[in-house]
C-alpha positions in Angstrom: 59.3 -18.1 71.2 56.9 -19.5 68.5 53.9 -18.6 70.9 55.3 -15.3 72.2 56.1 -13.9 68.8 52.4 -14.8 67.4 50.8 -13.0 70.0 52.8 -9.9 69.6 52.0 -10.2 65.8 48.6 -11.4 65.8 47.3 -8.6 63.7 49.7 -9.3 61.2 48.7 -12.7 60.9 45.2 -12.1 60.3 45.6 -12.2 56.3 47.1 -15.5 56.7 44.6 -17.2 58.7 42.0 -15.5 56.8 43.2 -17.2 53.6 43.4 -20.8 55.2 39.8 -20.6 56.7 37.9 -19.5 53.6 39.8 -21.9 51.7 39.1 -24.9 54.0 35.5 -23.8 54.7 34.8 -24.1 50.6 36.5 -27.5 50.4 34.8 -29.0 53.6 31.3 -27.8 52.9 31.2 -28.9 49.5 33.1 -32.4 50.1 30.5 -33.0 52.8 27.5 -32.5 50.6 29.0 -34.6 48.0 29.4 -37.2 50.1 25.8 -36.9 51.9 24.2 -36.8 48.3 26.1 -40.0 47.0 24.7 -41.7 50.5 21.3 -40.6 50.1 21.3 -41.6 46.7 22.3 -45.2 47.3 20.3 -45.4 50.4 17.1 -44.0 48.9 17.1 -45.8 45.4 14.6 -48.3 46.1 12.3 -45.8 47.5 12.6 -43.5 44.4 11.7 -46.4 42.2 9.4 -48.2 44.6 10.7 -51.6 43.9 14.0 -53.7 43.6 13.7 -53.4 39.5 11.0 -52.8 36.8 10.3 -53.4 33.4 8.9 -50.5 31.1 7.8 -50.4 27.7 6.3 -47.4 25.8 3.8 -49.6 23.5 1.5 -52.5 24.4 3.6 -55.5 25.1 3.5 -57.9 22.6 2.9 -61.7 23.3 6.8 -62.6 23.7 7.4 -59.5 26.1 4.2 -60.3 28.1 5.4 -63.7 28.5 8.9 -62.6 30.0 7.1 -60.0 31.9 4.5 -62.6 33.8 7.3 -65.2 34.1 9.0 -63.0 36.6 5.8 -62.1 38.8 5.1 -58.6 38.8 4.0 -57.2 42.0 2.3 -54.1 40.6 1.6 -52.8 37.2 1.2 -49.0 35.9 0.4 -47.5 32.6 1.3 -43.5 33.0 0.9 -40.9 30.4 0.4 -37.2 30.3 -3.0 -35.5 29.4 -5.2 -32.6 30.5 -7.9 -33.0 33.2 -10.8 -30.8 34.3 -12.6 -30.1 37.6 -16.3 -30.1 36.9 -16.9 -28.3 40.0 -15.3 -25.1 38.9 -14.3 -25.4 35.2 -10.4 -25.8 36.0 -8.0 -27.6 33.8 -4.3 -28.5 34.3 -1.6 -30.5 32.5 -1.2 -33.8 34.8 0.6 -37.1 34.5 -1.9 -39.9 35.0 -0.8 -42.8 36.7 -2.9 -46.0 36.4 -1.9 -48.6 39.1 -2.9 -52.0 40.1 -1.1 -54.3 42.8 0.6 -53.6 45.8 2.6 -50.2 44.7 4.9 -49.1 46.1 6.6 -52.0 47.3 9.4 -49.7 48.9 8.8 -46.5 50.4 5.1 -44.9 51.1 2.5 -43.3 49.1 1.2 -40.4 51.5 -2.2 -39.4 51.3 -4.7 -37.4 53.2 -6.8 -39.2 54.5 -4.2 -41.8 55.3 -6.3 -44.8 54.3 -7.0 -43.4 50.8 -3.9 -45.2 49.5 -5.0 -48.5 50.0 -8.9 -47.8 49.3 -8.7 -46.0 46.0 -8.3 -49.0 43.7 -11.3 -50.8 45.4 -13.5 -47.4 45.7 -12.7 -46.6 41.8 -11.7 -43.4 42.6 -8.7 -41.1 42.2 -5.9 -39.6 44.2 -4.9 -36.1 43.2 -1.9 -33.9 44.0 -2.3 -32.1 47.2 -1.0 -28.9 45.8 -3.2 -29.2 42.7 -6.2 -29.6 45.0 -5.1 -26.4 47.1 -4.9 -24.3 43.8 -8.3 -25.3 42.6 -10.0 -25.5 45.7 -10.8 -28.8 45.4 -11.8 -31.4 48.2 -12.0 -35.3 48.4 -15.5 -36.1 47.3 -15.3 -33.8 44.7 -15.0 -35.0 40.9 -12.4 -35.2 38.5 -13.0 -35.7 34.5 -10.0 -37.5 33.3 -10.7 -37.8 29.1 -14.3 -39.2 28.8 -14.1 -40.8 32.6 -15.4 -38.9 35.5 -14.6 -40.4 38.8 -14.9 -39.4 42.4 -11.7 -38.0 44.3 -10.9 -40.3 47.3 -8.3 -38.3 48.7 -5.2 -35.9 48.2 -1.7 -37.4 47.3 1.2 -35.7 49.2 4.2 -37.8 47.8 4.4 -40.8 45.5 7.7 -42.9 44.5 8.9 -41.9 41.2 7.8 -38.3 41.3 10.4 -35.3 41.7 9.3 -31.8 42.9 10.4 -30.6 39.5 8.2 -33.1 37.4 5.3 -32.5 39.9 5.4 -29.0 39.4 5.2 -29.5 35.4 2.8 -32.1 35.6 1.2 -33.0 38.9 0.3 -36.7 39.6 -3.1 -38.3 39.6 -3.5 -41.8 40.4 -6.5 -44.2 39.2 -7.1 -47.7 39.1 -5.3 -49.4 36.4 -8.8 -50.8 35.2 -10.6 -47.6 34.7 -7.7 -46.5 32.3 -9.6 -47.5 28.9 -12.8 -45.8 30.2 -10.8 -42.5 29.6 -10.3 -43.0 25.8 -7.4 -41.1 26.2 -4.7 -43.9 24.7 -5.3 -43.6 20.8 -3.0 -43.7 17.9 0.3 -41.9 18.4 -0.5 -41.2 22.3 2.7 -41.4 24.4 2.2 -43.9 27.2 4.3 -46.1 29.2 3.8 -49.3 30.7 5.7 -50.4 34.1 5.8 -53.6 36.1 7.4 -53.7 39.6 9.4 -56.7 40.9 10.4 -57.4 44.4 13.8 -59.4 44.4 14.3 -62.0 47.0 17.6 -61.9 49.1 19.4 -64.3 46.6 18.6 -62.4 43.5 22.1 -60.7 42.0 20.6 -57.5 40.1 23.7 -57.1 38.1 23.3 -60.4 36.8 19.8 -60.6 36.1 20.4 -57.1 34.2 22.9 -58.7 32.1 20.6 -61.8 31.5 17.3 -60.0 30.8 18.5 -56.9 28.8 19.4 -58.6 25.4 15.9 -60.3 25.6 13.9 -57.3 26.6 16.0 -55.1 24.3 14.5 -57.6 21.4 11.1 -57.0 22.4 11.9 -53.0 22.7 11.5 -53.0 26.7 13.9 -52.0 28.9 15.0 -53.2 32.7 15.7 -50.9 35.2 17.1 -51.8 38.6 17.5 -49.5 41.6 21.0 -49.6 41.7 21.0 -48.2 37.8 18.5 -45.7 39.2 21.3 -44.8 41.8 23.9 -44.5 39.1 21.5 -42.5 37.0 20.6 -40.1 39.6 24.2 -39.4 40.2 24.9 -38.5 36.8 22.0 -35.9 36.9 23.9 -33.9 39.3 27.4 -34.4 37.7 27.9 -30.9 36.1 26.8 -29.5 39.5 29.2 -31.4 41.4 31.9 -30.6 38.9 31.4 -27.2 39.3 31.3 -27.2 43.0 34.6 -29.1 42.9 35.8 -26.4 40.7 34.9 -23.8 43.1 36.6 -26.1 46.1 39.7 -26.1 43.9 39.7 -22.4 43.0 39.0 -21.3 46.5 42.0 -23.6 47.8 44.4 -22.3 45.2 43.3 -18.8 46.3 44.2 -19.4 49.8 47.4 -20.9 48.8 48.4 -17.9 47.0 47.1 -16.1 49.9 49.2 -17.9 52.3 52.5 -17.3 50.2 51.9 -13.6 50.0 50.8 -13.1 53.6 53.9 -15.4 54.7 56.0 -13.5 52.5 55.4 -10.0 54.1 55.4 -11.4 57.7 58.9 -13.2 57.2 60.3 -10.3 55.1 59.4 -7.9 58.5 60.9 -10.6 60.6 64.2 -10.8 59.0 65.9 -8.2 61.3 64.5 -9.8 63.9 65.8 -13.3 63.2 69.2 -11.5 62.7 69.0 -10.2 66.2 68.4 -13.5 67.7 71.4 -15.0 66.0 73.4 -12.4 67.3 72.3 -13.5 70.7 73.2 -17.0 69.8 70.1 -18.7 68.4 70.9 -21.3 65.7 69.7 -21.7 62.1 67.5 -24.7 63.1 66.2 -22.5 66.3 65.1 -19.7 64.1 63.7 -21.5 61.4 61.5 -23.8 63.7 60.3 -20.9 65.6 58.4 -19.4 62.5 57.7 -23.1 61.2 55.8 -23.7 64.5 53.8 -20.7 64.3 52.6 -21.2 60.9 51.9 -25.0 61.3 50.0 -24.0 64.4 48.0 -21.5 62.4 47.4 -23.8 59.6 46.3 -26.4 62.1 43.8 -23.7 63.8 42.6 -22.4 60.7 42.0 -25.7 59.2 39.7 -26.5 62.4 37.8 -23.2 62.1 37.3 -23.4 58.3 36.0 -27.0 58.7 33.2 -25.8 61.5 32.3 -23.1 58.9 31.9 -25.2 56.3 30.1 -27.9 58.3 27.6 -25.1 58.8 27.2 -24.2 55.2 26.6 -27.4 54.0 23.9 -27.7 56.4 22.1 -25.3 54.4 22.3 -27.1 51.0 19.7 -29.7 51.4 17.0 -26.9 51.7 18.3 -25.0 49.1 18.3 -27.8 46.6 15.2 -29.7 47.6 13.2 -28.2 44.8 15.3 -30.0 42.3 16.1 -33.3 44.2 14.0 -36.0 43.9 14.0 -36.9 47.4 14.8 -35.6 50.9 18.5 -35.2 51.7 19.6 -36.2 55.3 22.5 -34.8 56.5 25.1 -36.8 58.5 28.7 -35.2 59.4 31.5 -37.9 58.0 35.0 -37.5 59.6 36.8 -37.7 56.2 36.2 -34.1 54.8 36.8 -32.7 58.2 40.1 -34.3 58.9 41.1 -33.6 55.3 40.3 -29.8 56.0 42.6 -29.8 59.1 45.2 -31.8 57.3 44.8 -29.5 54.2 45.2 -26.4 56.5 48.4 -27.8 57.8 49.7 -28.7 54.2 48.8 -25.3 52.5 50.4 -23.2 55.6 53.7 -25.3 55.7 54.1 -25.8 51.8 53.1 -22.5 50.7 55.3 -20.8 53.5 58.3 -22.6 52.9 59.7 -20.3 50.0 59.7 -17.5 52.4 60.7 -19.6 55.4 64.0 -20.7 53.8 64.8 -17.0 53.8 65.1 -17.4 57.5 67.8 -20.1 57.3 70.1 -17.9 55.5 69.9 -14.7 57.4 73.3 -13.5 58.3 73.7 -12.0 61.9 75.2 -9.1 60.2 72.0 -7.9 58.8 70.9 -6.5 61.9 73.5 -3.8 61.3 73.2 -3.5 57.6 71.0 -1.0 55.8 70.5 -2.8 52.6 67.8 -5.2 52.2 69.6 -8.6 51.5 66.5 -10.7 52.1 67.0 -12.4 48.9 69.9 -14.4 50.2 71.3 -17.0 47.9 69.2 -20.3 48.8 70.4 -23.7 47.4 68.8 -24.3 44.0 68.0 -27.9 45.5 66.0 -26.6 48.3 63.8 -24.5 46.1 63.2 -27.1 43.3 62.4 -29.7 46.3 59.6 -27.2 47.6 58.4 -26.4 44.2 58.1 -30.4 43.6 56.3 -30.7 46.9 53.9 -27.8 45.8 53.1 -29.5 42.2 52.7 -32.9 44.2 49.9 -31.1 46.6 48.2 -29.6 43.9 47.9 -32.9 42.0 46.8 -35.0 44.8 44.4 -32.4 45.9 42.8 -32.0 42.6 43.0 -35.9 42.0 41.1 -36.2 45.4 38.5 -33.9 43.9 38.0 -34.8 40.6 38.9 -38.6 41.0 40.2 -38.7 37.5 43.9 -38.5 36.6 43.8 -36.6 33.4 41.8 -34.1 34.6 44.2 -33.6 37.8 47.1 -33.4 35.4 45.5 -31.1 33.2 44.5 -28.7 36.0 48.2 -28.7 37.7 49.8 -28.0 34.0 47.2 -25.5 33.6 48.2 -23.7 36.6 52.0 -24.0 36.0 51.4 -22.6 32.5 49.3 -19.9 33.7 52.1 -19.0 36.3 54.7 -19.4 33.7 52.7 -17.0 31.4 52.1 -14.4 33.9 55.7 -14.4 35.0 56.7 -14.1 31.2 54.4 -11.1 30.8 55.9 -9.3 33.8 59.4 -9.9 32.7 58.6 -9.1 29.1 57.0 -5.7 30.4 60.2 -4.8 32.5 62.5 -5.5 29.5 60.3 -3.0 27.3 60.2 -0.5 29.5 64.0 -0.5 30.0 64.4 -0.8 26.4 62.0 2.0 25.3 62.3 4.2 28.1 60.3 7.5 27.5 62.9 9.9 28.5 60.7 12.9 27.4 58.1 12.4 30.2 57.7 14.1 33.2 59.6 13.4 36.6 56.8 11.7 38.3 56.0 9.3 35.2 59.3 8.6 34.7 60.1 7.6 38.3 56.9 5.3 38.2 58.2 3.7 35.1 61.6 3.4 37.0 59.9 1.5 39.7 58.5 -1.3 37.6 62.5 -2.5 36.5 65.0 -1.1 39.1 66.4 -3.2 41.6 64.2 -4.6 44.4 61.3 -3.9 41.8 57.6 -5.9 42.9 56.4 -6.1 39.1 57.0 -9.9 38.8 55.6 -10.6 42.3 52.6 -8.4 42.0 51.6 -9.2 38.4 51.8 -13.1 39.2 49.8 -12.4 42.4 47.2 -10.1 40.6 47.2 -12.3 37.6 46.7 -15.6 39.3 43.9 -14.1 41.7 42.0 -12.6 39.0 42.4 -15.4 36.6 40.7 -17.7 39.5 37.9 -15.6 40.2 37.4 -15.0 36.4 37.4 -18.5 35.6 34.8 -19.3 38.4 32.7 -16.7 36.9 33.2 -17.8 33.3 32.4 -21.2 34.2 29.1 -20.3 36.3 27.9 -18.8 32.9 28.5 -21.9 31.1 26.6 -24.2 33.4 23.6 -21.4 33.7 23.2 -20.7 29.8 21.6 -23.9 29.5 18.9 -23.4 31.9 17.9 -19.8 30.6 14.6 -19.5 29.3 12.3 -16.8 27.8 9.6 -16.2 25.6 8.5 -13.3 23.2 5.6 -12.4 22.0 6.2 -14.0 18.3 7.1 -17.5 20.2 4.8 -19.9 20.9 3.9 -20.3 24.6 0.8 -22.9 24.3 1.6 -26.4 22.6 -1.3 -28.7 21.8 -0.2 -32.3 21.2 -2.0 -35.2 20.2 -4.3 -33.6 17.9 -6.1 -36.1 15.6 -6.3 -35.2 11.8 -10.2 -34.9 12.1 -9.6 -32.6 14.8 -7.1 -30.1 13.4 -9.9 -27.7 11.8 -11.9 -27.5 14.8 -8.9 -26.8 17.3 -7.7 -23.9 14.7 -11.4 -22.5 15.1 -11.2 -22.7 18.7 -8.0 -20.8 18.9 -9.3 -18.3 16.6 -12.4 -18.1 18.6 -10.2 -16.6 21.6 -8.8 -14.1 19.6 -5.6 -16.1 18.9 -3.4 -17.2 16.2 -2.2 -20.6 15.1 1.5 -20.2 15.0 2.8 -23.7 14.0 0.5 -27.1 12.7 3.2 -29.5 12.7 2.4 -33.0 11.4 4.1 -35.8 13.0 4.5 -39.4 11.8 5.8 -42.2 14.4 8.0 -45.0 12.8 10.9 -47.1 13.7 14.3 -47.9 12.0 14.0 -51.2 10.2 17.6 -51.2 8.8 20.9 -49.2 8.5 23.5 -49.5 5.5 21.4 -53.0 4.8 21.8 -54.3 8.5 18.9 -55.3 10.7 18.7 -55.0 14.5 19.3 -58.8 15.1 22.6 -58.6 12.7 23.8 -55.5 14.8 23.4 -57.4 18.0 25.2 -60.6 16.9 28.3 -58.9 15.6 30.0 -57.3 18.4 32.4 -55.6 16.1 29.8 -53.1 15.1 29.5 -50.1 17.3 26.0 -49.2 16.4 24.0 -48.2 19.5 21.0 -50.6 19.7 18.6 -47.9 21.0 18.2 -46.6 17.6 16.1 -49.9 16.5 14.3 -49.8 19.6 13.5 -46.2 19.6 9.9 -45.0 18.4 10.8 -42.1 16.3 8.1 -39.2 16.1 9.3 -37.5 12.7 7.9 -34.5 10.8 8.3 -33.1 7.3 8.8 -29.6 6.1 10.8 -27.5 3.4 13.0 -25.4 5.7 15.2 -25.4 8.7 14.1 -23.8 12.0 16.2 -21.4 14.2 17.3 -24.3 16.4 18.9 -26.3 13.8 22.3 -25.9 11.6 23.3 -28.2 8.8 26.8 -29.6 9.6 26.9 -32.0 6.6 25.3 -32.3 3.6 22.5 -30.3 1.8 19.0 -29.8 3.0 16.4 -30.7 0.3 13.1 -29.2 0.7 11.0 -31.2 -1.2 10.9 -34.5 -3.3 8.6 -35.7 -6.1 6.7 -39.3 -6.0 9.2 -41.9 -7.1 12.6 -40.1 -6.3 15.2 -41.0 -3.4 14.0 -39.9 -0.2 16.7 -37.8 1.1 16.4 -37.1 5.2 17.9 -35.1 7.5 19.0 -36.5 10.8 20.3 -35.1 13.9 24.1 -35.2 14.7 23.4 -37.5 17.9 21.6 -40.2 15.7 24.3 -40.1 13.1 26.8 -40.9 15.6 24.9 -43.4 17.4 23.5 -45.0 14.1 27.3 -44.8 12.6 26.0 -43.2 9.7 27.1 -40.4 7.4 26.0 -38.7 4.1 24.6 -41.0 1.5 23.9 -44.1 3.7 21.0 -45.9 3.4 18.2 -46.2 6.1 15.0 -48.1 5.8 12.3 -47.0 8.1 9.0 -49.2 9.3 6.3 -46.6 8.7 3.2 -48.1 10.4 3.8 -51.4 8.7 5.2 -50.0 5.5 9.0 -50.3 4.6 10.4 -46.6 3.3 13.9 -46.7 2.0 15.9 -43.4 2.6 19.4 -42.0 2.1 21.0 -39.6 4.6 21.0 -36.0 2.8 22.2 -34.1 5.8 23.4 -34.2 9.3 21.9 -31.3 11.6 23.1 -29.7 14.9 19.9 -29.3 17.1 19.7 -27.0 20.0 17.6 -29.4 22.5 17.7 -27.0 25.1 15.3 -24.7 23.6 11.9 -24.9 24.5 10.0 -25.7 21.3 9.5 -28.7 19.1 13.0 -30.2 17.7 13.2 -33.6 15.6 16.1 -35.9 15.2 14.7 -37.0 11.7 13.3 -34.6 9.4 11.4 -35.6 6.0 11.2 -33.4 2.9 7.8 -32.5 1.7 6.0 -34.8 -0.8 6.5 -38.1 1.1 4.5 -38.5 4.3 1.8 -36.5 3.6 -0.6 -39.5 3.2 1.0 -41.4 6.1 -0.9 -42.2 9.3 -0.4 -39.1 11.7 -1.3 -36.5 14.2 -0.3 -32.9 14.6 1.0 -30.4 17.0 -0.6 -27.0 16.7 1.0 -23.8 18.9 -0.1 -20.6 19.7 0.9 -17.8 21.6 -1.5 -16.4 24.7 -0.3 -13.0 25.9 -1.8 -13.5 29.6 -2.9 -16.0 32.1 -6.6 -15.3 31.6 -6.4 -16.1 27.9 -4.3 -19.1 28.5 -6.9 -20.6 30.9 -10.1 -19.8 28.6 -8.1 -21.4 25.7 -7.3 -24.4 27.9 -10.7 -24.6 29.2 -12.5 -24.7 25.7 -10.0 -27.2 24.3 -10.1 -29.8 27.2 -14.1 -29.5 27.2 -14.4 -30.5 23.5 -11.1 -32.4 22.7 -10.4 -34.4 26.2 -7.6 -36.2 24.1 -5.5 -33.4 23.5 -2.5 -32.4 25.8 -1.9 -28.9 26.4 1.3 -27.8 27.5 1.4 -24.1 28.9 5.2 -23.0 28.4 4.9 -20.0 30.8 4.3 -22.7 33.9 7.5 -24.1 32.5 9.4 -21.0 32.7 8.2 -20.0 36.0 9.5 -23.4 37.4 12.9 -23.7 35.8 13.6 -19.9 36.6 12.8 -20.9 40.3 15.3 -23.7 39.9 17.5 -21.3 38.2 17.5 -19.0 40.9 18.2 -21.5 43.6 21.1 -23.0 41.7 22.6 -19.4 41.0 22.3 -18.4 44.6 24.5 -21.9 45.3 27.1 -20.7 42.8 27.3 -17.0 43.8 27.3 -18.2 47.6 30.2 -20.6 47.2 32.0 -18.2 44.3 31.7 -15.4 47.3 34.4 -17.4 49.4 36.5 -17.6 46.1 36.1 -13.8 45.6 36.5 -13.0 49.0 39.8 -14.9 49.3 40.9 -13.6 45.9 40.7 -10.0 47.3 42.5 -11.0 50.6 45.3 -12.4 48.1 45.3 -9.1 46.1 45.6 -7.0 49.7 48.4 -9.2 50.9 50.3 -9.2 47.6 49.9 -5.8 47.4 51.4 -4.8 50.8 54.0 -7.0 49.9 55.7 -3.6 48.3 55.4 -1.5 51.5 58.5 -2.0 52.8 60.7 -0.8 49.9 58.3 1.6 49.1 58.0 3.3 52.4 62.0 3.8 52.5 61.6 5.2 48.9 58.7 7.4 49.5 60.6 8.9 53.0 64.0 9.4 51.0 61.8 11.4 48.3 60.4 13.5 50.9 64.0 14.0 52.6 65.1 15.3 49.3 62.2 17.7 48.9 59.6 15.8 46.9 55.9 17.2 47.7 53.0 14.9 48.6 51.4 15.2 45.5 54.4 14.1 43.7 54.8 11.1 45.6 51.0 10.0 45.1 51.5 10.4 41.6 54.7 8.2 41.3 53.0 5.5 43.6 49.4 5.8 42.0 50.8 5.3 38.2 53.0 2.3 39.0 50.2 0.3 41.1 47.6 1.3 38.5 49.7 0.0 35.7 50.5 -3.4 37.6 46.6 -3.6 38.3 45.6 -3.0 34.9 48.5 -5.6 33.5 47.9 -8.5 36.1 44.2 -8.3 35.9 44.0 -8.2 32.2 46.3 -10.9 31.4 44.5 -13.0 34.3 41.0 -12.2 32.6 42.3 -13.3 29.0 44.0 -16.6 30.3 40.5 -17.2 32.3 38.7 -16.8 29.0 41.0 -19.4 27.4 40.6 -21.6 30.4 36.8 -21.5 30.5 36.5 -22.6 26.7 38.6 -25.7 27.6 36.7 -26.5 30.6 33.4 -25.9 28.6 34.9 -28.4 25.7 36.5 -31.1 27.6 34.9 -31.1 31.1 31.4 -29.6 30.8 30.6 -30.5 27.4 28.9 -27.4 26.9 28.6 -24.2 24.4 30.7 -21.3 25.6 29.4 -18.0 25.2 32.0 -15.4 26.8 30.8 -12.8 29.3 31.9 -9.3 29.0 31.3 -8.8 33.0 35.0 -9.9 33.7 36.6 -7.1 31.3 33.9 -4.1 32.2 33.5 -4.9 36.1 36.6 -7.2 37.4 39.1 -5.2 35.3 38.5 -1.7 36.5 37.6 -3.0 39.9 40.4 -4.9 40.5 42.8 -2.4 39.0 41.3 0.3 41.5 41.5 -2.1 44.4 45.3 -2.5 43.6 45.5 1.2 43.2 43.9 2.0 46.6 46.0 -0.4 48.7 49.0 1.0 46.9 48.5 4.3 48.0 47.3 3.2 51.4 50.8 1.8 51.8 52.3 5.2 51.6 49.6 7.3 53.6 51.7 7.1 56.7 54.7 8.6 55.1 52.5 11.4 53.7 51.0 12.1 57.1 54.1 12.0 59.3 57.8 13.4 59.6 60.2 11.5 57.8 62.2 10.6 61.1 59.2 9.6 62.6 58.3 6.9 60.0 61.7 5.6 59.8 61.7 5.1 63.7 58.3 3.3 63.5 59.3 1.1 60.8 62.3 0.0 62.5 
């Protein structure tokens, strides 16, 4: 009977099947990709680093640090720094990352070059390996020369890939590899130059890297060095994609919830239309159990089939993810289909179908044989409260377990489930309140069609509660998805204006400042900023030095604040990316006065300091006592120079320093001319063309946006199906009423107006409440889950609200189209 009835009702079951397929497809594709990404990070962490572990330090190692480094027998040594290079062949210039290497690097992975032997001969040949894309861009071939600072050397080969370089970083500053011994000849590592020394090691089979990290980390911290193992790299890489993973999990959760609502709505329609059939079956001798099982088997079977189809679609979707994400993953992702998400998809399809259909299926248990003869609708039979509560409890448990499976975080899972229950309760409360308000203040003076529409909202067998909850919930989930998308993408938005700097020149020595300013002016450009930079370290905080903090385990001060080399500046005003949170900004002090500094909120938190606390800095060997005068919130996401520590004027003017100059080049040609002129005369100066950064970030952003929108498509499509199914729920009751009105002489125009106003009101109220709740939900997600600022978009209000309202209106009117185009008797016969 289940099979025969399903074949006869296959058209009606399309919505039910579609809700399951779309929800499962999103869940399976996201889970498969997440599993593949995690597996690849674990498998390739050694190749990404090029070694089992490394020691890095951002200054020339002191005697003690060098002794630790040498005692572990490094296999390879590297110094790397960012600099401008030039190609004498055509005068081209480019910002690159110079990597001076010696020894057998990489230990794991492979340095791919053309010709292939260049990776093993460049050190003996005293030549350079240059990024292959860079060589193509500048029409350079092996055998040509490259100028790195004051050193000109031959290009041995092109570099296709190198451990430790991601596609994004290679696009901003492509790698150039030279022998370690030639680095001093470049004369680029001067005072204030940013550089990093790295020492690569191979561990033997008995080495416990976790234990090694525990032993060496404190010793290296004391010498301002760090230890990185391939296992810590694996963990760090996973965190880099944490927010993307959170968002994709949120999409999966929303897609599944929409699928569940769609199932509940579709089954509600289906079972309601089958109640007369069930009553007839009972008249013919069918038991309660038989009539219940006929539709339970039918729905469970469709759930399993829908789960299988959704799983196959999900596999197909996730196959495309690596190609879309390859530009901002630091390695190639190899795809393998694991069984767990596929099996979970099938199980989810079954559970979704059965659990969210049970409330409607309970109606079949209590159908009386007399209902085959009764005219009135008795579908809302008195079901025992125990059964209803048991079903609700099972649904809540299912949602909790599913959200915990996705998030692997019990508080988040509980919060999501409670949030959904609160949303459901608010929507139900709003629907009930509207019915009571309309009944209490019914506008009796309005026309007949308007009064009839409002009466439909609270008269017996009304659909107000069901439709507002379903429309509101669908709109809430879709809008939450949209708001959350904005949270993630807002941090990546970039742009440049005519008054903002898009060329930044770093490492300008004091004696070079005037000459470089003249070079900028000679290219018809203006110097926008001339920012002094003074390097220093923290000597003590509130009277405590680094060794005291390390020995006292009760102090929560982060150790990095003592190891970090701060690049500070001095000025008399705040900039656009800064906002004072505590204290007062001091613009200038006189000699002999207490020096009030301004620090960023993250430094204040990690150093455990507040207004008035003393901090002593070591400025190139001179100790300087300061007090915290203000704490700033800094927007580090803006593409401009921001500082953790800012001094007032009148303090650091005579300290050893270098400068950063900025200007704005209106086009590519003027930028190229300026770069060539500066690199030619001042090879130590690093030039960053922010237009290149904008292009790269925007390219990545477009890919991320595509993924987000692509996955959101499933949720939105499922939401539309939910709305269609929910509004069609009212078809049965509305057809009988419309036929009765026509029999009494109502015109088609009047019936259309009655239905149109009712559905328009329901659509407006449901979608408006859903969007407002989504706004609150997105704010909480931004604050507690994504840790990002939230600026609400108006799109859901100006696009989703009218579109969903009109969609509800259109579906509602389509429900009565058959009534208007046929005679009342024909319609009644057809419906029966």
